[in-house]
N, C-alpha and C positions, 0 to 999 in steps of 0.2 A: 408131240412136243408139249410138255407141260407148261402152263402159264403161271409161274410162281411170282407172288408179290415180293418186291424187294424187302429185305429185312433191315430194320434200323437198330443200331447198337445204342442202347441207353447208357449215357455217361453221366455220372453225378456232377453237379455244378462244381467248378473249381473253387476251392476256398482261397482266401487271402494267405499269402505267405507271411511269415513273421516280418520280413523286411518291409513288405507292402503295408502291413498293419502299423508298424512303427512309423513309417513315413506319413501315413494319414494322421496318426496321433500327433506327430510333430507339427504338421501343417495346421491342424486344429488349434494346437497350443499357440503357434505364432499368430494366427488370426485372432484368437482370444486376447492375447497380449496387446496387439495393435488396437483392438476395439476398446479395451479398458483404458489404454493410454489416450485414445481420442476422446473418450467420455470424460476422463479426468481433465484434459485440456479445456474442453467445453465448459465443464463446471468451474474451473479456475477462471476462465475468461468471464463467466457470469459473475463470479465473486469480485473480480477486479473491477468490473463495470459498476457493480453496486457500491464498492469502496469509493470509486471515483465520484459517484453520485453523492455519497456522504460528504466527501471533502468539498464538493462543489457547493452543497448547502451550507457547510461550515464557513467557507470563504465568503459567500454572499451574506450570511448573518454577521460575520465580522465587519464587512464593509457597511452594512446597515447600522450596526452599533457605532461604528466610527462616524458615520454621517450624523447620527443623533447626538454625538458627544463632541461637537465642534471639530470633527476630523480626527480625533484621537482614538486609537485602537484600545481595547480593554486591557487591564493588567494581565500579564502572562500567567499568573498563578490562579486566576479565577475566570479565564476566558470562557470556559464552558458555561458557568453560571450566568455570565453576562449576556451570552447570546441565546440562552434558553428561551426567553420570551419571543425571540425572532423566529424560532423554529417550532414553537408550540409545545414545548416540553417543560416539565418541572423537575428540578434536581434538588432533592432534599439535602444530600451531602455530596457536593460536586467533587470534593477532594478525598472522600472516604473510600472504604473498601466495599461499597455496595455496587452491584452491577448498574451500569449507566443505561441511558436510553439507547436504542439500537443505532441511532444516528452516530453515536460516538464509538461504535464497535465495527471494525473491519470484518466482513464475513470470513476472511481467511485467518483471522486471529483465533487460533484453535486452542488457546490456553484454557485449561479446565479450572484454574484458580479464579476466585473472584477478583475482578480487575476494574479499575475506575474508568479506563478508556483505552482506545487503540491509537488515538491521534494526539499529536503535540503541535504547538506553535513554535515559531523560531524566536528564541529569546536573545535580547541584546547581550553583548559581551563587554565587560568592563575594560578588557585589555585590547579589544579589537573594535575601534570606533567605526561605525557605519555598518557593522555586521549584525543581523538580527533586527526584529521589528518590535517585539513585545518586552515590556518592563520585567526586570528581575527583582525589583524591590519597590516599596512605596515611595522611596526618595527619587527614583528615576522613572519618569512616566514612559509609557509606550509611545512610539512614534505617531505622528499624524500622517494621514494619507498623503498630504502634500509634501512631506519630507522624503518620500520614496521616489528616487530618481527614475527608475525603470520598473513600473508596476508589473509589466508583463514578464519580467525576468527575476522578480524578487519573491522568494518562497515565504508564504504566510504559515502554512501548515503542511504536515506530512504524517506518515503512519509509522513512525518509529521513535524510539528513544535510544540514544547512544550515550552511555555513561562510563565513568572510569572503572566501575566494578564489573561491567559486562559489555565491553566494547564490541561494536559490529554485530549486534544482535537485535534483530527487528522485534518490536513489541516486548522488549526485555524489562522496561520500567513502567512505573505507574505515575510518573510526574507529568504535569500539564504542559511543560515547556522544555525545550532543549537548547542549550547554548548554540547560537548560530555558528560560532567558530568551530564547533565539532563537525558541522557539516562541511567545513573546508578541509578538515584533516582526517576524518574517519568515514568510511563507507557504511551506510545503514543496511546491514545484512542480517538475515536470520540463519544461523548455522552455516554461514558461508555463501548463502545465495538468497536473493529476495523472494518473497512469497509469490509475486505475480509474474512468473516466468522470468524474463530478463530484466525486469524493472519494477518500480513501485510508483505509487501516485503522489504527486505534489500539487498543492493548491497555491496559486500565485496571487499577488496583490491586486491584479486586475479582475480576479474572480474565476479565471479559467483553471482547468486541471489538466496535467500531463502525466503520462506514465513514462518514466525515464530510467535508464540504467543508472544506478548510483554513481558509477565512474564518470558519468557526464555531469554530475552535480557537484562532485567534490573538486574544489579548487580549480574550477573551470571558468574561463571568461566567456566561452561560448560565442566569441566574436563581438561581445558587448563591452562597452567601456566601464560598466559598473563593477567589474572585478569578480564576477561569479554570481550564482543564483541565490546565495545566502546574504549577499551584501545589498542593503537598502539604499545606501548612498556612499559617495566617496567623501572621506573626512577632509 
């Protein structure tokens, strides 16, 4: 009886089928898309945080300027020049078309054109008494801090300009102030949505900053008797 070793049959490794290969590629594509989306969200969250920091410094500087001027806030058309000493910067042409200090630029403001600023202050309205804080002309001074009924609900500054030529467009203008009444009637949006996810940053008259959906800011009382976040006092 012969003692023969068992023979093994060598089979080549099985290759991926076309369906399997396409499935793997599809999974990799989905994972890559999810990763990119997560990275973009993290980056935007960081930019939003830096933007809020800018507005917080601006609000504090406006309050310091007010305290040094018998409680009066600076004129709306030169507020950036007036607070420059309080934040340690120099503005040669605060209303010109030269790039401003980084404090006045939101990190999410991706315009490539030369721009004077990303932020605006709430300007008084001649036809809406009590709405807005900052002066619109030399004949009408800005409000004093003591005139603001609810500082923690009154907007001092934010990161948009809404005008008649380009409504509902974040960062669309180069002006230093925005009529407060526009904040009651038009949502500050960029191409239909705000930059910072579901909301954008607002600095209030008590110095704090909130990121809020624009819909919560427009014409909303928010449970407060001052008639909305753009209203400094009731006439």
